[in-house]
Z-matrix of the N, CA and C atoms (Angstrom, degrees):
N
C 1 1.448
C 2 1.529 1 107.71
N 3 1.333 2 116.86 1 135.77
C 4 1.459 3 120.69 2 -178.23
C 5 1.530 4 110.43 3 -80.08
N 6 1.333 5 114.25 4 164.44
C 7 1.467 6 119.73 5 179.24
C 8 1.525 7 110.74 6 -60.65
N 9 1.319 8 115.70 7 -36.42
C 10 1.457 9 120.26 8 -179.45
C 11 1.527 10 110.95 9 -62.75
N 12 1.306 11 117.57 10 -44.11
C 13 1.465 12 121.21 11 179.41
C 14 1.521 13 110.89 12 -68.67
N 15 1.341 14 116.96 13 -37.79
C 16 1.464 15 120.12 14 176.50
C 17 1.526 16 110.46 15 -63.10
N 18 1.330 17 116.78 16 -40.32
C 19 1.460 18 121.07 17 178.96
C 20 1.524 19 110.54 18 -64.33
N 21 1.322 20 117.25 19 -40.24
C 22 1.465 21 120.29 20 177.85
C 23 1.522 22 110.89 21 -61.32
N 24 1.321 23 117.33 22 -42.22
C 25 1.467 24 120.45 23 177.35
C 26 1.530 25 111.16 24 -65.69
N 27 1.338 26 116.18 25 -37.91
C 28 1.467 27 120.91 26 178.27
C 29 1.526 28 110.19 27 -62.19
N 30 1.324 29 117.05 28 -42.96
C 31 1.471 30 120.84 29 179.53
C 32 1.526 31 110.45 30 -66.91
N 33 1.328 32 117.16 31 -37.27
C 34 1.468 33 119.67 32 177.52
C 35 1.525 34 111.09 33 -64.59
N 36 1.337 35 116.54 34 -34.04
C 37 1.459 36 120.33 35 177.74
C 38 1.526 37 111.97 36 -76.27
N 39 1.327 38 117.65 37 -23.42
C 40 1.471 39 122.37 38 -177.45
C 41 1.531 40 109.67 39 -128.64
N 42 1.329 41 117.47 40 75.41
C 43 1.477 42 120.52 41 -176.36
C 44 1.531 43 113.57 42 -69.29
N 45 1.333 44 118.66 43 -10.32
C 46 1.458 45 120.17 44 179.05
C 47 1.528 46 112.04 45 -66.32
N 48 1.335 47 117.82 46 -15.14
C 49 1.465 48 121.04 47 177.54
C 50 1.532 49 111.05 48 -69.33
N 51 1.302 50 116.58 49 -24.93
C 52 1.466 51 120.82 50 -178.49
C 53 1.519 52 110.87 51 -61.49
N 54 1.323 53 116.44 52 -36.36
C 55 1.468 54 120.51 53 -179.03
C 56 1.518 55 111.59 54 -60.78
N 57 1.339 56 117.59 55 -38.46
C 58 1.459 57 121.19 56 -179.55
C 59 1.526 58 111.19 57 -66.78
N 60 1.310 59 116.34 58 -34.02
C 61 1.463 60 119.68 59 178.82
C 62 1.522 61 110.19 60 -73.86
N 63 1.327 62 117.17 61 -40.98
C 64 1.465 63 120.68 62 -179.26
C 65 1.524 64 111.89 63 -65.55
N 66 1.333 65 117.74 64 -36.38
C 67 1.463 66 120.40 65 179.58
C 68 1.520 67 112.51 66 -81.09
N 69 1.319 68 117.58 67 -10.27
C 70 1.452 69 120.81 68 177.55
C 71 1.522 70 114.53 69 88.12
N 72 1.325 71 117.22 70 6.33
C 73 1.465 72 120.39 71 179.10
C 74 1.529 73 111.02 72 -70.27
N 75 1.308 74 116.85 73 -35.28
C 76 1.467 75 122.16 74 179.92
C 77 1.524 76 108.44 75 -137.52
N 78 1.324 77 114.89 76 165.83
C 79 1.460 78 120.43 77 174.26
C 80 1.518 79 107.84 78 -118.73
N 81 1.335 80 116.26 79 163.59
C 82 1.461 81 119.42 80 178.28
C 83 1.528 82 110.13 81 -63.93
N 84 1.331 83 116.29 82 -33.27
C 85 1.456 84 119.64 83 179.61
C 86 1.526 85 110.73 84 -62.83
N 87 1.345 86 116.69 85 -44.88
C 88 1.467 87 120.07 86 179.40
C 89 1.526 88 110.85 87 -64.46
N 90 1.331 89 116.74 88 -41.98
C 91 1.466 90 119.73 89 177.57
C 92 1.531 91 110.80 90 -61.93
N 93 1.324 92 116.48 91 -41.28
C 94 1.459 93 119.62 92 179.59
C 95 1.525 94 111.30 93 -65.17
N 96 1.346 95 116.73 94 -38.15
C 97 1.469 96 119.90 95 178.32
C 98 1.532 97 110.44 96 -64.66
N 99 1.330 98 116.84 97 -42.06
C 100 1.469 99 120.21 98 177.95
C 101 1.521 100 109.54 99 -63.85
N 102 1.332 101 116.24 100 -42.17
C 103 1.459 102 119.74 101 -179.74
C 104 1.526 103 111.18 102 -65.74
N 105 1.321 104 117.21 103 -40.00
C 106 1.472 105 119.21 104 -179.03
C 107 1.523 106 111.16 105 -68.99
N 108 1.344 107 117.74 106 -28.75
C 109 1.469 108 120.11 107 178.44
C 110 1.529 109 112.66 108 -80.86
N 111 1.344 110 116.47 109 -45.67
C 112 1.461 111 120.67 110 -171.31
C 113 1.518 112 114.19 111 -109.00
N 114 1.305 113 118.41 112 -17.95
C 115 1.459 114 120.57 113 -179.34
C 116 1.518 115 111.42 114 71.78
N 117 1.333 116 115.74 115 -138.25
C 118 1.465 117 121.90 116 -177.18
C 119 1.527 118 112.99 117 -88.58
N 120 1.312 119 118.39 118 13.33
C 121 1.473 120 122.34 119 -176.88
C 122 1.524 121 109.90 120 -56.23
N 123 1.324 122 117.38 121 117.30
C 124 1.456 123 122.38 122 -174.42
C 125 1.531 124 113.11 123 -65.56
N 126 1.328 125 117.31 124 -28.76
C 127 1.457 126 120.01 125 -179.34
C 128 1.518 127 112.53 126 -60.36
N 129 1.313 128 116.53 127 -35.03
C 130 1.457 129 121.40 128 -179.50
C 131 1.529 130 110.91 129 -76.06
N 132 1.308 131 116.27 130 -38.11
C 133 1.460 132 120.81 131 -173.54
C 134 1.523 133 113.26 132 -89.44
N 135 1.338 134 118.57 133 -7.88
C 136 1.463 135 121.00 134 -176.51
C 137 1.528 136 112.54 135 -57.24
N 138 1.333 137 116.87 136 -40.99
C 139 1.468 138 117.77 137 -176.37
C 140 1.531 139 111.87 138 -64.47
N 141 1.317 140 116.99 139 -28.10
C 142 1.471 141 119.27 140 178.68
C 143 1.524 142 111.10 141 -82.09
N 144 1.316 143 116.84 142 -31.96
C 145 1.460 144 119.45 143 -179.81
C 146 1.522 145 111.17 144 -82.04
N 147 1.334 146 118.34 145 -34.95
C 148 1.463 147 121.35 146 179.96
C 149 1.514 148 111.77 147 -64.85
N 150 1.324 149 117.16 148 -45.33
C 151 1.456 150 118.89 149 -177.50
C 152 1.512 151 111.24 150 -62.65
N 153 1.319 152 117.06 151 -34.52
C 154 1.459 153 119.46 152 178.38
C 155 1.529 154 110.41 153 -68.27
N 156 1.320 155 117.36 154 -40.10
C 157 1.464 156 120.28 155 178.71
C 158 1.517 157 110.38 156 -67.43
N 159 1.351 158 117.23 157 -38.93
C 160 1.459 159 120.60 158 178.31
C 161 1.517 160 110.62 159 -63.72
N 162 1.327 161 117.22 160 -41.23
C 163 1.458 162 120.29 161 179.32
C 164 1.517 163 111.54 162 -65.63
N 165 1.328 164 117.32 163 -39.19
C 166 1.462 165 118.95 164 -179.66
C 167 1.526 166 110.62 165 -68.68
N 168 1.339 167 117.69 166 -35.23
C 169 1.460 168 119.06 167 178.44
C 170 1.517 169 110.57 168 -71.27
N 171 1.346 170 117.85 169 -34.10
C 172 1.462 171 119.45 170 178.28
C 173 1.523 172 110.53 171 -71.69
N 174 1.323 173 117.73 172 -30.09
C 175 1.452 174 120.27 173 177.00
C 176 1.517 175 111.27 174 -66.57
N 177 1.324 176 117.75 175 -36.40
C 178 1.453 177 119.44 176 178.29
C 179 1.520 178 110.41 177 -70.72
N 180 1.320 179 118.33 178 -30.29
C 181 1.458 180 120.95 179 177.45
C 182 1.518 181 111.25 180 -70.20
N 183 1.334 182 117.39 181 -29.98
C 184 1.443 183 121.22 182 -176.43
C 185 1.521 184 113.45 183 -82.66
N 186 1.313 185 118.03 184 -9.17
C 187 1.457 186 119.42 185 -179.30
C 188 1.524 187 109.59 186 -67.95
N 189 1.323 188 115.22 187 138.11
C 190 1.466 189 121.36 188 -175.98
C 191 1.520 190 107.80 189 -115.54
N 192 1.308 191 114.94 190 130.69
C 193 1.457 192 118.58 191 178.01
C 194 1.530 193 109.51 192 -84.83
N 195 1.306 194 116.17 193 168.10
C 196 1.460 195 122.02 194 -179.36
C 197 1.527 196 110.39 195 -65.16
N 198 1.318 197 116.82 196 -38.01
C 199 1.467 198 118.96 197 -179.98
C 200 1.528 199 110.86 198 -66.12
N 201 1.355 200 117.52 199 -36.14
C 202 1.463 201 119.94 200 176.24
C 203 1.528 202 110.70 201 -64.85
N 204 1.306 203 116.36 202 -39.06
C 205 1.453 204 121.22 203 178.85
C 206 1.528 205 111.13 204 -64.93
N 207 1.316 206 116.69 205 -41.60
C 208 1.467 207 120.65 206 178.46
C 209 1.523 208 110.49 207 -63.99
N 210 1.322 209 116.84 208 -40.60
C 211 1.465 210 120.46 209 178.48
C 212 1.526 211 110.95 210 -63.25
N 213 1.327 212 117.35 211 -38.97
C 214 1.466 213 120.18 212 178.68
C 215 1.522 214 111.10 213 -65.60
N 216 1.334 215 116.74 214 -38.82
C 217 1.457 216 120.50 215 179.68
C 218 1.526 217 110.08 216 -67.69
N 219 1.319 218 117.66 217 -35.89
C 220 1.464 219 121.00 218 179.12
C 221 1.528 220 111.50 219 -64.97
N 222 1.318 221 117.15 220 -30.41
C 223 1.468 222 121.38 221 -176.90
C 224 1.522 223 113.17 222 -81.08
N 225 1.326 224 118.24 223 -7.13
C 226 1.458 225 121.56 224 -178.18
C 227 1.526 226 109.70 225 -73.24
N 228 1.338 227 116.15 226 131.55
C 229 1.460 228 121.64 227 177.40
C 230 1.524 229 108.08 228 -87.71
N 231 1.323 230 116.27 229 107.68
C 232 1.454 231 120.65 230 -174.63
C 233 1.525 232 112.30 231 -68.42
N 234 1.328 233 117.92 232 -29.85
C 235 1.467 234 119.89 233 178.38
C 236 1.521 235 110.82 234 -64.72
N 237 1.328 236 117.44 235 -42.71
C 238 1.463 237 119.57 236 179.44
C 239 1.529 238 110.77 237 -68.73
N 240 1.319 239 116.66 238 -34.15
C 241 1.459 240 119.66 239 176.48
C 242 1.521 241 109.77 240 -64.27
N 243 1.337 242 117.09 241 -43.07
C 244 1.462 243 121.46 242 179.49
C 245 1.528 244 110.51 243 -63.31
N 246 1.342 245 117.58 244 -41.40
C 247 1.466 246 120.95 245 178.78
C 248 1.532 247 110.69 246 -63.60
N 249 1.320 248 115.97 247 -42.29
C 250 1.456 249 119.11 248 179.94
C 251 1.527 250 111.44 249 -65.35
N 252 1.313 251 116.33 250 -39.33
C 253 1.467 252 119.76 251 178.24
C 254 1.531 253 110.21 252 -65.08
N 255 1.320 254 116.45 253 -40.13
C 256 1.465 255 120.61 254 178.21
C 257 1.526 256 110.44 255 -63.20
N 258 1.338 257 117.06 256 -43.57
C 259 1.461 258 120.48 257 178.90
C 260 1.526 259 111.44 258 -63.82
N 261 1.306 260 116.63 259 -40.65
C 262 1.465 261 120.27 260 178.27
C 263 1.523 262 110.26 261 -64.91
N 264 1.323 263 116.31 262 -40.07
C 265 1.460 264 121.31 263 178.88
C 266 1.530 265 110.49 264 -62.20
N 267 1.337 266 117.00 265 -42.43
C 268 1.465 267 120.83 266 178.59
C 269 1.526 268 110.76 267 -64.63
N 270 1.315 269 115.99 268 -41.98
C 271 1.461 270 119.52 269 -179.81
C 272 1.526 271 110.72 270 -64.34
N 273 1.320 272 117.13 271 -41.53
C 274 1.460 273 120.54 272 178.10
C 275 1.526 274 111.15 273 -65.00
N 276 1.316 275 117.04 274 -38.75
C 277 1.465 276 120.33 275 177.79
C 278 1.526 277 110.57 276 -64.08
N 279 1.331 278 117.21 277 -39.20
C 280 1.461 279 121.25 278 177.98
C 281 1.524 280 110.82 279 -64.07
N 282 1.315 281 116.11 280 -45.73
C 283 1.460 282 119.95 281 178.91
C 284 1.521 283 110.35 282 -63.18
N 285 1.307 284 116.44 283 -41.75
C 286 1.457 285 120.21 284 179.01
C 287 1.520 286 110.98 285 -63.25
N 288 1.332 287 117.00 286 -39.78
C 289 1.462 288 119.14 287 179.47
C 290 1.524 289 111.20 288 -67.88
N 291 1.323 290 117.32 289 -31.89
C 292 1.464 291 119.76 290 177.17
C 293 1.526 292 111.39 291 -71.99
N 294 1.306 293 116.03 292 -36.59
C 295 1.459 294 120.18 293 -178.66
C 296 1.521 295 111.01 294 -72.19
N 297 1.312 296 116.27 295 -45.21
C 298 1.466 297 120.61 296 -176.84
C 299 1.523 298 110.69 297 -101.53
N 300 1.302 299 115.97 298 40.92
C 301 1.463 300 120.65 299 -177.19
C 302 1.529 301 109.02 300 -64.87
N 303 1.303 302 113.81 301 120.73
C 304 1.455 303 118.73 302 179.98
C 305 1.520 304 108.66 303 -79.34
N 306 1.308 305 114.48 304 144.71
C 307 1.455 306 118.22 305 179.35
C 308 1.522 307 109.00 306 -71.49
N 309 1.311 308 114.18 307 129.67
C 310 1.447 309 119.83 308 178.14
C 311 1.524 310 107.03 309 -82.42
N 312 1.311 311 116.85 310 126.19
C 313 1.465 312 117.08 311 -179.29
C 314 1.522 313 110.35 312 -63.87
N 315 1.305 314 115.61 313 125.86
C 316 1.456 315 120.33 314 178.73
C 317 1.523 316 108.58 315 -87.87
N 318 1.320 317 114.71 316 161.61
C 319 1.464 318 118.12 317 177.09
C 320 1.517 319 108.07 318 -62.35
N 321 1.292 320 114.09 319 116.05
C 322 1.452 321 117.54 320 -178.89
C 323 1.526 322 109.14 321 -87.04
N 324 1.252 323 115.92 322 144.52
C 325 1.462 324 121.83 323 -179.70
C 326 1.519 325 109.17 324 -78.69
N 327 1.311 326 115.84 325 126.00
C 328 1.465 327 120.42 326 174.18
C 329 1.526 328 107.07 327 -114.33
N 330 1.263 329 116.63 328 122.07
C 331 1.467 330 118.02 329 -178.39
C 332 1.533 331 112.01 330 -66.28
N 333 1.303 332 115.43 331 149.56
C 334 1.462 333 122.13 332 179.92
C 335 1.522 334 108.51 333 -73.60
N 336 1.315 335 115.64 334 137.17
C 337 1.469 336 117.46 335 177.42
C 338 1.541 337 110.73 336 -59.86
N 339 1.287 338 115.37 337 149.08
C 340 1.455 339 120.81 338 -174.92
C 341 1.534 340 112.93 339 -67.30
N 342 1.303 341 115.94 340 -32.44
C 343 1.480 342 118.57 341 -174.42
C 344 1.528 343 112.43 342 -81.55
N 345 1.324 344 119.04 343 -7.12
C 346 1.463 345 120.41 344 -179.84
C 347 1.514 346 108.35 345 -97.78
N 348 1.279 347 113.79 346 147.62
C 349 1.448 348 120.20 347 177.56
C 350 1.519 349 107.64 348 -106.76
N 351 1.290 350 115.80 349 173.16
C 352 1.465 351 119.50 350 179.06
C 353 1.507 352 110.73 351 -60.76
N 354 1.262 353 118.29 352 141.71
C 355 1.461 354 128.11 353 177.26
C 356 1.528 355 112.09 354 54.74
N 357 1.249 356 117.45 355 38.81
C 358 1.461 357 121.48 356 174.39
C 359 1.482 358 110.56 357 -87.42
């Protein structure tokens, strides 16, 4: 069996290496070079396998149950939310008034009729 075929089997046994290639941290060429130099030596591959295990354990910590979500909703102060929405609404109205500012009619000049004299 060639080194290339052995490497393919190694990757099939360790699919967590795919993530490093997809994120751009490593390339298949670099992984193949490491594999051709060190083979299956766990000391070399530990850093790639550990980070994947750490990420999976952190993902389980981040999962939120429905009861946790309900507790978070109960802690929300609705009065402060209403005040913030009101402030945002006022700010949007101000921006809208600046954008769609209507022209204020200026005093238009009307010429004096010809038959009138000054201070008539």
